[in-house]
C-alpha positions in Angstrom: -45.2 33.8 27.4 -45.7 36.2 24.4 -43.1 37.2 21.9 -45.0 40.1 20.3 -47.6 42.4 20.5 -49.2 44.7 18.2 -49.7 47.7 19.1 -51.1 49.2 16.0 -54.9 50.7 17.8 -55.0 52.2 21.2 -58.5 52.0 22.3 -60.2 50.8 25.1 -62.5 48.2 22.9 -59.2 47.0 21.7 -58.1 44.1 23.5 -54.2 43.3 23.6 -52.9 40.9 20.8 -49.9 38.6 21.2 -49.0 35.8 20.3 -48.9 32.5 22.8 -45.8 31.1 23.3 -45.7 26.7 22.9 -45.7 26.4 26.3 -48.7 28.5 27.1 -50.8 27.4 24.5 -49.5 23.7 25.8 -50.5 24.8 29.6 -53.9 25.7 28.2 -54.8 22.5 25.8 -54.3 20.4 29.0 -56.4 22.3 31.1 -59.6 22.6 29.2 -58.5 18.7 27.6 -58.6 19.9 24.1 -57.0 20.3 20.8 -55.1 23.6 18.9 -57.3 22.5 16.0 -60.4 22.9 18.6 -60.1 26.4 19.3 -61.9 29.4 17.6 -60.3 30.6 14.9 -59.7 34.4 13.1 -58.4 34.8 9.9 -55.0 36.1 8.6 -56.9 39.1 7.3 -58.2 40.5 10.7 -57.6 43.6 11.4 -56.7 43.6 14.5 -53.6 41.4 13.5 -52.1 44.4 11.8 -48.6 44.5 12.8 -48.1 41.4 14.5 -46.4 39.0 12.8 -48.5 36.1 13.0 -49.1 33.4 10.0 -51.6 30.4 9.4 -51.3 27.4 12.1 -50.5 30.3 15.1 -52.5 31.0 18.0 -52.8 34.4 19.3 -53.8 35.3 22.9 -56.1 38.3 23.3 -57.1 39.9 26.7 -59.9 42.2 27.7 -60.3 43.8 30.6 -64.2 43.7 31.7 -65.9 46.7 32.2 -68.0 45.8 34.7 -66.0 44.3 37.0 -62.4 45.3 36.0 -60.7 41.4 35.8 -58.7 40.7 32.5 -60.1 37.7 30.5 -57.7 36.2 27.7 -59.4 34.3 24.3 -56.9 32.3 22.3 -57.9 32.5 18.9 -56.3 29.5 16.3 -54.8 31.8 12.8 -56.7 30.7 10.0 -56.1 32.2 5.9 
């Protein structure tokens, strides 16, 4: 799945952020019939990306746990400048 993980801040409010693999991204885009360009954006200067080797055009996956249900939710973002 993901190759790198940013572990700069450890807090239950900070989601786990990883670089998404190409296979994972293709599957996600096919499932929802979208293109990579249609994903929400995140800037390269975002504090959550510190320590993660990503650049413009990469896609990251953020994993959050709901405090109400305890279920994990995945969020995908396109890294932009």
